[in-house]
N, C-alpha and C positions, 0 to 999 in steps of 0.2 A: 410556549414557542411551538411553532408549526414543524411538524416532521416534513422534511423535503425528500427523504431517501426513497429510491425506487422500490426497494426491497428490505425487509426487517434485517437487521444486523445482530450477529450473535458473538458474544464474548468469547475469545480465544487468547492463547499464549503460545505463538508458534514463531520459530526461528524463520527469517526470509532473507532474501537476498535482492537488491535492487540492481538491476543490470542495465547498462547502456554504453554504446561506444566501445565495446570491447573491455570495459571495466564494471566492476561491481563492488557493493558494500553492504555489510550486513544490517539488518533491520530486525524489528520485532513485530509481528502482526498482532493487533489488541482486539480488533473485532473484524468481522468478515461476513459478506453477504455475497447473492449471486451477481450484484452489480457493483460491488465496491468493496473497500477495507479502510481502516485506520492503521497507520504503521507509525512506529517510534524509530528514531534513528538516534545514535549516540551524541552527535552534534548537528547544528544547522547545517544543511546542504542546499546548494543549487541543483535544481532538478531540470532536465529537457522538458519539453512539452510532451513526450512519450517515452515510456521505458518499460521494461518488463520485470514484474515482480515474481520471483521464482520460490515456491513453497516446497521445499524438498521432502518433508514428512508426508505430504499429500502427493507428491509427484506431479505437481501442475504448475504451469506458467501463465501468468496473466498479462497481456499488453494493457497498460494503464496510462493515465493521464491524471496530474495532480490538480484536484479540485480546490482545496485549501491547504494552507501551511500555517501553522502556530508553533515557532521555535523549533523544537525537535519532534512535533507531531506533525503528521500528514494525512490529509484525506485523499484518497484516489478512487477514480471511476474506472471499472474495467470496459475495454473497449472491444 
């Protein structure tokens, strides 16, 4: 399988929040890089074309777009 990521990802286990349109819900960040992340959610969700991923422990917010979705797993690219 060919690696298509722009930067190497590192395994993490961090709590996050997906925020859009004044709402938000919890997620778990499973891997992270300078260009994107893989996040897990409790149940399949419909996401907008852009949202903000908040990582409280790191005190960062990333504007994201979903790249792929597989049930409760979502790959995102940072913008």
